[in-house]
All heavy atoms as a GROMACS GRO file, in nm:
protein
  594
    1MET      N    1  -5.743   0.890   1.206
    1MET     CA    2  -5.726   0.926   1.073
    1MET      C    3  -5.831   1.041   1.030
    1MET      O    4  -5.948   1.017   1.073
    1MET     CB    5  -5.727   0.822   0.974
    1MET     CG    6  -5.702   0.853   0.832
    1MET     SD    7  -5.637   0.719   0.741
    1MET     CE    8  -5.647   0.790   0.578
    2ILE      N    9  -5.796   1.133   0.958
    2ILE     CA   10  -5.893   1.236   0.909
    2ILE      C   11  -5.974   1.187   0.798
    2ILE      O   12  -5.922   1.132   0.696
    2ILE     CB   13  -5.812   1.367   0.870
    2ILE    CG1   14  -5.728   1.420   0.990
    2ILE    CG2   15  -5.913   1.473   0.825
    2ILE    CD1   16  -5.645   1.529   0.949
    3PRO      N   17  -6.112   1.202   0.812
    3PRO     CA   18  -6.193   1.153   0.703
    3PRO      C   19  -6.164   1.234   0.572
    3PRO      O   20  -6.136   1.347   0.577
    3PRO     CB   21  -6.334   1.187   0.747
    3PRO     CG   22  -6.328   1.217   0.891
    3PRO     CD   23  -6.182   1.255   0.918
    4PRO      N   24  -6.170   1.159   0.452
    4PRO     CA   25  -6.145   1.225   0.322
    4PRO      C   26  -6.237   1.348   0.304
    4PRO      O   27  -6.195   1.447   0.238
    4PRO     CB   28  -6.162   1.116   0.224
    4PRO     CG   29  -6.155   0.986   0.302
    4PRO     CD   30  -6.192   1.016   0.444
    5SER      N   31  -6.359   1.337   0.346
    5SER     CA   32  -6.451   1.448   0.323
    5SER      C   33  -6.399   1.584   0.390
    5SER      O   34  -6.412   1.692   0.340
    5SER     CB   35  -6.590   1.415   0.371
    5SER     OG   36  -6.589   1.396   0.511
    6ARG      N   37  -6.339   1.572   0.506
    6ARG     CA   38  -6.286   1.692   0.576
    6ARG      C   39  -6.157   1.742   0.502
    6ARG      O   40  -6.143   1.857   0.490
    6ARG     CB   41  -6.251   1.654   0.717
    6ARG     CG   42  -6.373   1.645   0.809
    6ARG     CD   43  -6.335   1.642   0.951
    6ARG     NE   44  -6.456   1.633   1.030
    6ARG     CZ   45  -6.462   1.657   1.162
    6ARG    NH1   46  -6.355   1.685   1.222
    6ARG    NH2   47  -6.579   1.653   1.218
    7LEU      N   48  -6.081   1.644   0.450
    7LEU     CA   49  -5.957   1.695   0.376
    7LEU      C   50  -6.002   1.765   0.251
    7LEU      O   51  -5.941   1.866   0.209
    7LEU     CB   52  -5.873   1.570   0.339
    7LEU     CG   53  -5.794   1.506   0.457
    7LEU    CD1   54  -5.729   1.387   0.411
    7LEU    CD2   55  -5.703   1.606   0.516
    8ILE      N   56  -6.112   1.713   0.184
    8ILE     CA   57  -6.150   1.789   0.059
    8ILE      C   58  -6.213   1.920   0.099
    8ILE      O   59  -6.184   2.012   0.025
    8ILE     CB   60  -6.257   1.690  -0.013
    8ILE    CG1   61  -6.187   1.568  -0.071
    8ILE    CG2   62  -6.333   1.770  -0.122
    8ILE    CD1   63  -6.279   1.463  -0.121
    9ALA      N   64  -6.286   1.926   0.206
    9ALA     CA   65  -6.344   2.053   0.247
    9ALA      C   66  -6.233   2.159   0.276
    9ALA      O   67  -6.238   2.276   0.246
    9ALA     CB   68  -6.442   2.030   0.364
   10PHE      N   69  -6.128   2.104   0.357
   10PHE     CA   70  -6.019   2.196   0.385
   10PHE      C   71  -5.942   2.242   0.267
   10PHE      O   72  -5.900   2.356   0.256
   10PHE     CB   73  -5.932   2.122   0.481
   10PHE     CG   74  -5.810   2.210   0.535
   10PHE    CD1   75  -5.839   2.316   0.619
   10PHE    CD2   76  -5.683   2.181   0.494
   10PHE    CE1   77  -5.729   2.398   0.658
   10PHE    CE2   78  -5.578   2.256   0.540
   10PHE     CZ   79  -5.604   2.369   0.620
   11GLY      N   80  -5.928   2.152   0.171
   11GLY     CA   81  -5.848   2.184   0.045
   11GLY      C   82  -5.935   2.291  -0.035
   11GLY      O   83  -5.885   2.391  -0.085
   12ALA      N   84  -6.074   2.271  -0.035
   12ALA     CA   85  -6.158   2.371  -0.105
   12ALA      C   86  -6.154   2.505  -0.034
   12ALA      O   87  -6.147   2.610  -0.097
   12ALA     CB   88  -6.298   2.319  -0.105
   13PHE      N   89  -6.145   2.501   0.105
   13PHE     CA   90  -6.138   2.633   0.178
   13PHE      C   91  -6.001   2.698   0.140
   13PHE      O   92  -6.003   2.824   0.116
   13PHE     CB   93  -6.151   2.598   0.328
   13PHE     CG   94  -6.113   2.712   0.417
   13PHE    CD1   95  -6.206   2.816   0.421
   13PHE    CD2   96  -5.997   2.726   0.481
   13PHE    CE1   97  -6.183   2.927   0.504
   13PHE    CE2   98  -5.966   2.834   0.556
   13PHE     CZ   99  -6.063   2.932   0.566
   14LEU      N  100  -5.891   2.626   0.136
   14LEU     CA  101  -5.768   2.688   0.099
   14LEU      C  102  -5.768   2.744  -0.031
   14LEU      O  103  -5.715   2.851  -0.064
   14LEU     CB  104  -5.648   2.585   0.114
   14LEU     CG  105  -5.616   2.542   0.254
   14LEU    CD1  106  -5.506   2.436   0.255
   14LEU    CD2  107  -5.583   2.666   0.340
   15LEU      N  108  -5.836   2.676  -0.135
   15LEU     CA  109  -5.836   2.733  -0.270
   15LEU      C  110  -5.918   2.859  -0.281
   15LEU      O  111  -5.884   2.951  -0.344
   15LEU     CB  112  -5.905   2.622  -0.364
   15LEU     CG  113  -5.811   2.511  -0.398
   15LEU    CD1  114  -5.890   2.406  -0.482
   15LEU    CD2  115  -5.686   2.556  -0.475
   16VAL      N  116  -6.034   2.864  -0.201
   16VAL     CA  117  -6.110   2.985  -0.194
   16VAL      C  118  -6.033   3.100  -0.131
   16VAL      O  119  -6.037   3.215  -0.185
   16VAL     CB  120  -6.242   2.961  -0.121
   16VAL    CG1  121  -6.323   3.091  -0.094
   16VAL    CG2  122  -6.335   2.872  -0.200
   17VAL      N  123  -5.963   3.074  -0.022
   17VAL     CA  124  -5.882   3.183   0.043
   17VAL      C  125  -5.779   3.231  -0.063
   17VAL      O  126  -5.755   3.347  -0.069
   17VAL     CB  127  -5.815   3.125   0.169
   17VAL    CG1  128  -5.711   3.213   0.218
   17VAL    CG2  129  -5.932   3.107   0.276
   18ALA      N  130  -5.706   3.143  -0.121
   18ALA     CA  131  -5.604   3.175  -0.222
   18ALA      C  132  -5.666   3.263  -0.340
   18ALA      O  133  -5.603   3.356  -0.381
   18ALA     CB  134  -5.527   3.052  -0.279
   19TRP      N  135  -5.784   3.220  -0.383
   19TRP     CA  136  -5.849   3.292  -0.487
   19TRP      C  137  -5.891   3.434  -0.446
   19TRP      O  138  -5.875   3.526  -0.523
   19TRP     CB  139  -5.969   3.218  -0.541
   19TRP     CG  140  -6.052   3.283  -0.642
   19TRP    CD1  141  -6.023   3.293  -0.773
   19TRP    CD2  142  -6.177   3.346  -0.626
   19TRP    NE1  143  -6.119   3.363  -0.836
   19TRP    CE2  144  -6.222   3.393  -0.745
   19TRP    CE3  145  -6.257   3.366  -0.513
   19TRP    CZ2  146  -6.331   3.458  -0.773
   19TRP    CZ3  147  -6.379   3.437  -0.533
   19TRP    CH2  148  -6.417   3.479  -0.662
   20VAL      N  149  -5.925   3.449  -0.324
   20VAL     CA  150  -5.969   3.579  -0.270
   20VAL      C  151  -5.852   3.670  -0.257
   20VAL      O  152  -5.856   3.793  -0.294
   20VAL     CB  153  -6.042   3.566  -0.135
   20VAL    CG1  154  -6.058   3.698  -0.069
   20VAL    CG2  155  -6.175   3.501  -0.155
   21TYR      N  156  -5.739   3.623  -0.207
   21TYR     CA  157  -5.621   3.703  -0.182
   21TYR      C  158  -5.528   3.724  -0.312
   21TYR      O  159  -5.444   3.811  -0.303
   21TYR     CB  160  -5.540   3.647  -0.072
   21TYR     CG  161  -5.592   3.682   0.059
   21TYR    CD1  162  -5.669   3.589   0.139
   21TYR    CD2  163  -5.580   3.810   0.116
   21TYR    CE1  164  -5.726   3.621   0.262
   21TYR    CE2  165  -5.638   3.835   0.247
   21TYR     CZ  166  -5.704   3.742   0.312
   21TYR     OH  167  -5.756   3.780   0.431
   22LEU      N  168  -5.541   3.650  -0.404
   22LEU     CA  169  -5.458   3.645  -0.527
   22LEU      C  170  -5.450   3.783  -0.591
   22LEU      O  171  -5.343   3.831  -0.628
   22LEU     CB  172  -5.498   3.548  -0.626
   22LEU     CG  173  -5.407   3.520  -0.738
   22LEU    CD1  174  -5.271   3.474  -0.692
   22LEU    CD2  175  -5.463   3.421  -0.841
   23PRO      N  176  -5.555   3.860  -0.613
   23PRO     CA  177  -5.551   3.991  -0.673
   23PRO      C  178  -5.466   4.090  -0.595
   23PRO      O  179  -5.395   4.185  -0.652
   23PRO     CB  180  -5.687   4.042  -0.686
   23PRO     CG  181  -5.778   3.920  -0.674
   23PRO     CD  182  -5.697   3.819  -0.587
   24GLY      N  183  -5.456   4.081  -0.462
   24GLY     CA  184  -5.378   4.172  -0.383
   24GLY      C  185  -5.222   4.148  -0.385
   24GLY      O  186  -5.145   4.234  -0.350
   25LEU      N  187  -5.183   4.031  -0.436
   25LEU     CA  188  -5.046   4.001  -0.437
   25LEU      C  189  -4.971   4.084  -0.532
   25LEU      O  190  -4.843   4.105  -0.519
   25LEU     CB  191  -5.017   3.849  -0.467
   25LEU     CG  192  -5.072   3.754  -0.366
   25LEU    CD1  193  -5.049   3.612  -0.409
   25LEU    CD2  194  -4.997   3.782  -0.227
   26HIS      N  195  -5.034   4.137  -0.640
   26HIS     CA  196  -4.967   4.212  -0.741
   26HIS      C  197  -5.005   4.364  -0.734
   26HIS      O  198  -4.974   4.435  -0.829
   26HIS     CB  199  -5.010   4.150  -0.882
   26HIS     CG  200  -4.975   4.014  -0.899
   26HIS    ND1  201  -4.843   3.962  -0.906
   26HIS    CD2  202  -5.062   3.907  -0.900
   26HIS    CE1  203  -4.853   3.830  -0.919
   26HIS    NE2  204  -4.978   3.785  -0.913
   27GLY      N  205  -5.055   4.406  -0.627
   27GLY     CA  206  -5.086   4.544  -0.610
   27GLY      C  207  -4.972   4.638  -0.576
   27GLY      O  208  -4.856   4.584  -0.560
   28SER      N  209  -4.992   4.760  -0.567
   28SER     CA  210  -4.885   4.853  -0.534
   28SER      C  211  -4.876   4.861  -0.384
   28SER      O  212  -4.956   4.817  -0.305
   28SER     CB  213  -4.917   4.990  -0.606
   28SER     OG  214  -5.034   5.036  -0.554
   29TRP      N  215  -4.772   4.939  -0.338
   29TRP     CA  216  -4.750   4.964  -0.197
   29TRP      C  217  -4.862   5.062  -0.152
   29TRP      O  218  -4.897   5.156  -0.223
   29TRP     CB  219  -4.620   5.031  -0.173
   29TRP     CG  220  -4.503   4.942  -0.202
   29TRP    CD1  221  -4.422   4.954  -0.314
   29TRP    CD2  222  -4.457   4.824  -0.136
   29TRP    NE1  223  -4.328   4.851  -0.313
   29TRP    CE2  224  -4.350   4.774  -0.204
   29TRP    CE3  225  -4.504   4.766  -0.018
   29TRP    CZ2  226  -4.283   4.660  -0.162
   29TRP    CZ3  227  -4.425   4.653   0.027
   29TRP    CH2  228  -4.328   4.600  -0.040
   30LEU      N  229  -4.922   5.035  -0.035
   30LEU     CA  230  -5.024   5.113   0.015
   30LEU      C  231  -4.993   5.178   0.153
   30LEU      O  232  -4.903   5.130   0.220
   30LEU     CB  233  -5.148   5.031   0.026
   30LEU     CG  234  -5.206   4.971  -0.101
   30LEU    CD1  235  -5.316   4.874  -0.078
   30LEU    CD2  236  -5.241   5.078  -0.197
   31VAL      N  237  -5.070   5.276   0.193
   31VAL     CA  238  -5.067   5.335   0.318
   31VAL      C  239  -4.926   5.391   0.352
   31VAL      O  240  -4.873   5.474   0.296
   31VAL     CB  241  -5.124   5.251   0.431
   31VAL    CG1  242  -5.145   5.325   0.556
   31VAL    CG2  243  -5.265   5.184   0.392
   32ASP      N  244  -4.861   5.326   0.447
   32ASP     CA  245  -4.734   5.381   0.494
   32ASP      C  246  -4.613   5.290   0.451
   32ASP      O  247  -4.504   5.302   0.512
   32ASP     CB  248  -4.728   5.396   0.647
   32ASP     CG  249  -4.745   5.264   0.721
   32ASP    OD1  250  -4.787   5.169   0.658
   32ASP    OD2  251  -4.726   5.265   0.842
   33ASP      N  252  -4.632   5.201   0.368
   33ASP     CA  253  -4.516   5.110   0.325
   33ASP      C  254  -4.400   5.189   0.266
   33ASP      O  255  -4.285   5.171   0.292
   33ASP     CB  256  -4.564   5.008   0.223
   33ASP     CG  257  -4.653   4.900   0.289
   33ASP    OD1  258  -4.640   4.879   0.412
   33ASP    OD2  259  -4.730   4.842   0.221
   34ILE      N  260  -4.435   5.296   0.185
   34ILE     CA  261  -4.324   5.372   0.122
   34ILE      C  262  -4.247   5.448   0.225
   34ILE      O  263  -4.118   5.441   0.219
   34ILE     CB  264  -4.383   5.466   0.020
   34ILE    CG1  265  -4.452   5.397  -0.099
   34ILE    CG2  266  -4.283   5.568  -0.032
   34ILE    CD1  267  -4.353   5.319  -0.178
   35THR      N  268  -4.304   5.504   0.323
   35THR     CA  269  -4.236   5.584   0.424
   35THR      C  270  -4.146   5.492   0.509
   35THR      O  271  -4.038   5.524   0.550
   35THR     CB  272  -4.326   5.668   0.513
   35THR    OG1  273  -4.415   5.581   0.569
   35THR    CG2  274  -4.397   5.767   0.433
   36ASN      N  275  -4.196   5.370   0.530
   36ASN     CA  276  -4.109   5.273   0.614
   36ASN      C  277  -4.008   5.210   0.534
   36ASN      O  278  -3.903   5.167   0.590
   36ASN     CB  279  -4.205   5.168   0.670
   36ASN     CG  280  -4.285   5.218   0.792
   36ASN    OD1  281  -4.227   5.274   0.884
   36ASN    ND2  282  -4.411   5.195   0.790
   37LEU      N  283  -4.022   5.199   0.406
   37LEU     CA  284  -3.916   5.141   0.319
   37LEU      C  285  -3.811   5.234   0.274
   37LEU      O  286  -3.702   5.199   0.243
   37LEU     CB  287  -3.983   5.069   0.197
   37LEU     CG  288  -4.062   4.948   0.227
   37LEU    CD1  289  -4.138   4.899   0.109
   37LEU    CD2  290  -3.979   4.837   0.293
   38GLU      N  291  -3.842   5.365   0.276
   38GLU     CA  292  -3.745   5.463   0.228
   38GLU      C  293  -3.619   5.467   0.311
   38GLU      O  294  -3.513   5.490   0.263
   38GLU     CB  295  -3.809   5.604   0.231
   38GLU     CG  296  -3.906   5.638   0.130
   38GLU     CD  297  -3.965   5.775   0.136
   38GLU    OE1  298  -3.958   5.833   0.247
   38GLU    OE2  299  -4.020   5.819   0.039
   39ILE      N  300  -3.625   5.429   0.440
   39ILE     CA  301  -3.510   5.426   0.530
   39ILE      C  302  -3.408   5.328   0.483
   39ILE      O  303  -3.293   5.341   0.496
   39ILE     CB  304  -3.555   5.401   0.666
   39ILE    CG1  305  -3.437   5.434   0.766
   39ILE    CG2  306  -3.604   5.261   0.692
   39ILE    CD1  307  -3.473   5.434   0.908
   40PHE      N  308  -3.450   5.227   0.408
   40PHE     CA  309  -3.363   5.118   0.369
   40PHE      C  310  -3.283   5.166   0.242
   40PHE      O  311  -3.180   5.103   0.216
   40PHE     CB  312  -3.431   4.987   0.337
   40PHE     CG  313  -3.480   4.915   0.461
   40PHE    CD1  314  -3.611   4.928   0.495
   40PHE    CD2  315  -3.394   4.850   0.538
   40PHE    CE1  316  -3.653   4.864   0.611
   40PHE    CE2  317  -3.434   4.788   0.656
   40PHE     CZ  318  -3.563   4.796   0.693
   41GLN      N  319  -3.332   5.262   0.171
   41GLN     CA  320  -3.262   5.314   0.042
   41GLN      C  321  -3.128   5.366   0.087
   41GLN      O  322  -3.025   5.358   0.014
   41GLN     CB  323  -3.336   5.401  -0.032
   41GLN     CG  324  -3.462   5.343  -0.093
   41GLN     CD  325  -3.547   5.443  -0.171
   41GLN    OE1  326  -3.528   5.568  -0.157
   41GLN    NE2  327  -3.638   5.395  -0.247
   42SER      N  328  -3.123   5.449   0.190
   42SER     CA  329  -2.994   5.518   0.229
   42SER      C  330  -2.931   5.444   0.359
   42SER      O  331  -2.841   5.501   0.418
   42SER     CB  332  -3.028   5.658   0.266
   42SER     OG  333  -3.122   5.669   0.384
   43TYR      N  334  -2.977   5.332   0.388
   43TYR     CA  335  -2.927   5.251   0.503
   43TYR      C  336  -2.790   5.198   0.481
   43TYR      O  337  -2.781   5.127   0.383
   43TYR     CB  338  -3.030   5.160   0.560
   43TYR     CG  339  -2.985   5.090   0.684
   43TYR    CD1  340  -2.971   5.162   0.806
   43TYR    CD2  341  -2.942   4.956   0.682
   43TYR    CE1  342  -2.932   5.092   0.919
   43TYR    CE2  343  -2.891   4.890   0.796
   43TYR     CZ  344  -2.893   4.964   0.911
   43TYR     OH  345  -2.844   4.901   1.028
   44ASN      N  346  -2.701   5.213   0.578
   44ASN     CA  347  -2.570   5.144   0.564
   44ASN      C  348  -2.554   5.067   0.698
   44ASN      O  349  -2.545   5.124   0.800
   44ASN     CB  350  -2.460   5.251   0.551
   44ASN     CG  351  -2.320   5.187   0.532
   44ASN    OD1  352  -2.305   5.064   0.543
   44ASN    ND2  353  -2.225   5.272   0.519
   45PRO      N  354  -2.552   4.930   0.683
   45PRO     CA  355  -2.543   4.849   0.807
   45PRO      C  356  -2.412   4.865   0.888
   45PRO      O  357  -2.408   4.834   1.002
   45PRO     CB  358  -2.553   4.711   0.754
   45PRO     CG  359  -2.527   4.710   0.609
   45PRO     CD  360  -2.557   4.850   0.566
   46HIS      N  361  -2.312   4.934   0.820
   46HIS     CA  362  -2.190   4.962   0.903
   46HIS      C  363  -2.203   5.082   0.996
   46HIS      O  364  -2.132   5.086   1.095
   46HIS     CB  365  -2.070   4.984   0.796
   46HIS     CG  366  -2.037   4.869   0.714
   46HIS    ND1  367  -1.988   4.757   0.758
   46HIS    CD2  368  -2.064   4.856   0.580
   46HIS    CE1  369  -1.971   4.676   0.656
   46HIS    NE2  370  -2.023   4.729   0.550
   47ASN      N  371  -2.297   5.166   0.967
   47ASN     CA  372  -2.326   5.279   1.052
   47ASN      C  373  -2.415   5.247   1.176
   47ASN      O  374  -2.391   5.307   1.288
   47ASN     CB  375  -2.385   5.394   0.975
   47ASN     CG  376  -2.291   5.445   0.871
   47ASN    OD1  377  -2.171   5.432   0.879
   47ASN    ND2  378  -2.346   5.514   0.768
   48ALA      N  379  -2.512   5.162   1.156
   48ALA     CA  380  -2.594   5.125   1.268
   48ALA      C  381  -2.650   4.981   1.244
   48ALA      O  382  -2.663   4.944   1.128
   48ALA     CB  383  -2.722   5.221   1.278
   49PRO      N  384  -2.670   4.905   1.346
   49PRO     CA  385  -2.721   4.771   1.329
   49PRO      C  386  -2.864   4.762   1.286
   49PRO      O  387  -2.940   4.862   1.300
   49PRO     CB  388  -2.699   4.709   1.461
   49PRO     CG  389  -2.702   4.814   1.556
   49PRO     CD  390  -2.645   4.934   1.484
   50TYR      N  391  -2.897   4.652   1.219
   50TYR     CA  392  -3.038   4.636   1.172
   50TYR      C  393  -3.133   4.644   1.288
   50TYR      O  394  -3.248   4.677   1.278
   50TYR     CB  395  -3.053   4.501   1.098
   50TYR     CG  396  -3.013   4.510   0.955
   50TYR    CD1  397  -2.886   4.458   0.915
   50TYR    CD2  398  -3.088   4.580   0.862
   50TYR    CE1  399  -2.855   4.465   0.780
   50TYR    CE2  400  -3.046   4.580   0.726
   50TYR     CZ  401  -2.935   4.530   0.691
   50TYR     OH  402  -2.897   4.535   0.559
   51LEU      N  403  -3.089   4.600   1.414
   51LEU     CA  404  -3.180   4.608   1.525
   51LEU      C  405  -3.228   4.747   1.556
   51LEU      O  406  -3.338   4.765   1.607
   51LEU     CB  407  -3.109   4.544   1.649
   51LEU     CG  408  -3.090   4.395   1.646
   51LEU    CD1  409  -3.012   4.345   1.769
   51LEU    CD2  410  -3.220   4.322   1.646
   52GLU      N  411  -3.141   4.845   1.524
   52GLU     CA  412  -3.186   4.981   1.547
   52GLU      C  413  -3.298   5.018   1.457
   52GLU      O  414  -3.394   5.087   1.496
   52GLU     CB  415  -3.071   5.076   1.525
   52GLU     CG  416  -3.100   5.218   1.550
   52GLU     CD  417  -2.982   5.306   1.531
   52GLU    OE1  418  -2.871   5.271   1.578
   52GLU    OE2  419  -2.992   5.408   1.470
   53LEU      N  420  -3.305   4.963   1.332
   53LEU     CA  421  -3.410   4.989   1.240
   53LEU      C  422  -3.540   4.912   1.286
   53LEU      O  423  -3.652   4.962   1.283
   53LEU     CB  424  -3.374   4.935   1.101
   53LEU     CG  425  -3.285   5.026   1.016
   53LEU    CD1  426  -3.258   4.964   0.882
   53LEU    CD2  427  -3.334   5.163   1.007
   54VAL      N  428  -3.518   4.793   1.338
   54VAL     CA  429  -3.628   4.700   1.374
   54VAL      C  430  -3.702   4.763   1.494
   54VAL      O  431  -3.824   4.774   1.500
   54VAL     CB  432  -3.586   4.557   1.407
   54VAL    CG1  433  -3.698   4.483   1.456
   54VAL    CG2  434  -3.534   4.498   1.266
   55PHE      N  435  -3.631   4.800   1.598
   55PHE     CA  436  -3.687   4.845   1.718
   55PHE      C  437  -3.689   4.997   1.737
   55PHE      O  438  -3.751   5.045   1.836
   55PHE     CB  439  -3.616   4.781   1.849
   55PHE     CG  440  -3.628   4.632   1.845
   55PHE    CD1  441  -3.526   4.548   1.824
   55PHE    CD2  442  -3.750   4.568   1.881
   55PHE    CE1  443  -3.543   4.411   1.817
   55PHE    CE2  444  -3.765   4.432   1.883
   55PHE     CZ  445  -3.656   4.351   1.856
   56GLY      N  446  -3.631   5.066   1.641
   56GLY     CA  447  -3.618   5.217   1.657
   56GLY      C  448  -3.730   5.281   1.572
   56GLY      O  449  -3.732   5.414   1.559
   57ASN      N  450  -3.817   5.201   1.506
   57ASN     CA  451  -3.920   5.270   1.418
   57ASN      C  452  -4.027   5.329   1.507
   57ASN      O  453  -4.077   5.269   1.600
   57ASN     CB  454  -3.980   5.155   1.326
   57ASN     CG  455  -4.073   5.216   1.224
   57ASN    OD1  456  -4.095   5.334   1.225
   57ASN    ND2  457  -4.123   5.131   1.145
   58GLY      N  458  -4.072   5.452   1.474
   58GLY     CA  459  -4.165   5.523   1.555
   58GLY      C  460  -4.306   5.520   1.502
   58GLY      O  461  -4.393   5.584   1.552
   59SER      N  462  -4.331   5.435   1.395
   59SER     CA  463  -4.470   5.434   1.345
   59SER      C  464  -4.558   5.344   1.435
   59SER      O  465  -4.527   5.229   1.467
   59SER     CB  466  -4.469   5.385   1.200
   59SER     OG  467  -4.436   5.250   1.193
   60GLY      N  468  -4.665   5.396   1.470
   60GLY     CA  469  -4.761   5.312   1.556
   60GLY      C  470  -4.716   5.313   1.703
   60GLY      O  471  -4.608   5.344   1.727
   61PRO      N  472  -4.802   5.263   1.788
   61PRO     CA  473  -4.774   5.262   1.928
   61PRO      C  474  -4.662   5.163   1.966
   61PRO      O  475  -4.581   5.187   2.059
   61PRO     CB  476  -4.902   5.229   1.993
   61PRO     CG  477  -4.992   5.164   1.888
   61PRO     CD  478  -4.935   5.216   1.759
   62LEU      N  479  -4.647   5.060   1.885
   62LEU     CA  480  -4.542   4.959   1.916
   62LEU      C  481  -4.428   4.969   1.818
   62LEU      O  482  -4.328   4.894   1.835
   62LEU     CB  483  -4.602   4.820   1.912
   62LEU     CG  484  -4.713   4.796   2.014
   62LEU    CD1  485  -4.771   4.650   1.993
   62LEU    CD2  486  -4.668   4.811   2.154
   63GLY      N  487  -4.433   5.047   1.715
   63GLY     CA  488  -4.324   5.065   1.626
   63GLY      C  489  -4.314   4.954   1.518
   63GLY      O  490  -4.219   4.956   1.442
   64ARG      N  491  -4.398   4.864   1.506
   64ARG     CA  492  -4.409   4.761   1.396
   64ARG      C  493  -4.276   4.682   1.386
   64ARG      O  494  -4.218   4.666   1.282
   64ARG     CB  495  -4.435   4.828   1.266
   64ARG     CG  496  -4.560   4.904   1.258
   64ARG     CD  497  -4.583   4.966   1.121
   64ARG     NE  498  -4.580   4.851   1.026
   64ARG     CZ  499  -4.578   4.881   0.890
   64ARG    NH1  500  -4.577   5.005   0.849
   64ARG    NH2  501  -4.583   4.784   0.803
   65PRO      N  502  -4.226   4.621   1.496
   65PRO     CA  503  -4.098   4.544   1.486
   65PRO      C  504  -4.103   4.426   1.404
   65PRO      O  505  -4.003   4.394   1.340
   65PRO     CB  506  -4.075   4.507   1.635
   65PRO     CG  507  -4.207   4.507   1.707
   65PRO     CD  508  -4.281   4.617   1.627
   66VAL      N  509  -4.219   4.348   1.389
   66VAL     CA  510  -4.219   4.238   1.308
   66VAL      C  511  -4.220   4.273   1.159
   66VAL      O  512  -4.138   4.212   1.080
   66VAL     CB  513  -4.355   4.151   1.337
   66VAL    CG1  514  -4.367   4.035   1.240
   66VAL    CG2  515  -4.357   4.102   1.478
   67ALA      N  516  -4.289   4.384   1.122
   67ALA     CA  517  -4.286   4.430   0.977
   67ALA      C  518  -4.141   4.480   0.944
   67ALA      O  519  -4.085   4.444   0.838
   67ALA     CB  520  -4.387   4.522   0.956
   68MET      N  521  -4.086   4.556   1.040
   68MET     CA  522  -3.952   4.612   1.012
   68MET      C  523  -3.848   4.501   1.012
   68MET      O  524  -3.755   4.502   0.931
   68MET     CB  525  -3.919   4.709   1.115
   68MET     CG  526  -3.999   4.845   1.104
   68MET     SD  527  -4.008   4.920   0.946
   68MET     CE  528  -3.835   4.984   0.934
   69ALA      N  529  -3.863   4.397   1.087
   69ALA     CA  530  -3.774   4.277   1.079
   69ALA      C  531  -3.786   4.210   0.941
   69ALA      O  532  -3.682   4.172   0.887
   69ALA     CB  533  -3.802   4.181   1.197
   70SER      N  534  -3.906   4.204   0.899
   70SER     CA  535  -3.924   4.138   0.763
   70SER      C  536  -3.865   4.228   0.654
   70SER      O  537  -3.795   4.178   0.564
   70SER     CB  538  -4.077   4.125   0.740
   70SER     OG  539  -4.099   4.085   0.606
   71PHE      N  540  -3.878   4.350   0.663
   71PHE     CA  541  -3.813   4.441   0.570
   71PHE      C  542  -3.658   4.436   0.579
   71PHE      O  543  -3.598   4.439   0.474
   71PHE     CB  544  -3.865   4.588   0.587
   71PHE     CG  545  -4.006   4.615   0.562
   71PHE    CD1  546  -4.071   4.718   0.632
   71PHE    CD2  547  -4.083   4.543   0.476
   71PHE    CE1  548  -4.206   4.747   0.606
   71PHE    CE2  549  -4.211   4.568   0.445
   71PHE     CZ  550  -4.275   4.667   0.512
   72ALA      N  551  -3.612   4.429   0.699
   72ALA     CA  552  -3.469   4.420   0.712
   72ALA      C  553  -3.407   4.286   0.658
   72ALA      O  554  -3.308   4.285   0.591
   72ALA     CB  555  -3.430   4.438   0.863
   73LEU      N  556  -3.481   4.183   0.683
   73LEU     CA  557  -3.434   4.054   0.620
   73LEU      C  558  -3.439   4.061   0.469
   73LEU      O  559  -3.348   4.005   0.408
   73LEU     CB  560  -3.525   3.939   0.671
   73LEU     CG  561  -3.505   3.898   0.814
   73LEU    CD1  562  -3.607   3.797   0.860
   73LEU    CD2  563  -3.362   3.840   0.840
   74ASN      N  564  -3.539   4.119   0.411
   74ASN     CA  565  -3.536   4.131   0.266
   74ASN      C  566  -3.422   4.222   0.218
   74ASN      O  567  -3.373   4.199   0.110
   74ASN     CB  568  -3.676   4.193   0.222
   74ASN     CG  569  -3.785   4.088   0.227
   74ASN    OD1  570  -3.760   3.969   0.212
   74ASN    ND2  571  -3.903   4.139   0.244
   75HIS      N  572  -3.397   4.325   0.292
   75HIS     CA  573  -3.290   4.410   0.256
   75HIS      C  574  -3.158   4.350   0.261
   75HIS      O  575  -3.063   4.371   0.179
   75HIS     CB  576  -3.285   4.537   0.343
   75HIS     CG  577  -3.195   4.642   0.307
   75HIS    ND1  578  -3.072   4.661   0.369
   75HIS    CD2  579  -3.198   4.736   0.205
   75HIS    CE1  580  -3.006   4.763   0.313
   75HIS    NE2  581  -3.081   4.812   0.219
   76MET      N  582  -3.138   4.255   0.370
   76MET     CA  583  -3.003   4.187   0.376
   76MET      C  584  -2.984   4.092   0.262
   76MET      O  585  -2.870   4.063   0.231
   76MET     CB  586  -3.009   4.107   0.504
   76MET     CG  587  -2.981   4.182   0.633
   76MET     SD  588  -2.947   4.081   0.768
   76MET     CE  589  -3.093   4.117   0.871
   77ALA      N  590  -3.091   4.041   0.198
   77ALA     CA  591  -3.081   3.933   0.096
   77ALA      C  592  -3.034   3.990  -0.036
   77ALA      O  593  -3.032   4.102  -0.062
   77ALA     CB  594  -3.208   3.865   0.077
   0.00000   0.00000   0.00000
């Protein structure tokens, strides 16, 4: 069983992390988010599958497939 003091310390750590990141949750889009999201404004899933967006992105050396998959899932919803 985990000692209560460790659980309290872990909870305090989580609160500090949440407090540090909280101001960034309401910020505006930064860096290249706008250019990567613009493709979804005119995107029609009947013309090309979402996989083409996820793996066909040319930004960065790897194309950001995880970020593009997240954007695609949000677009589908």
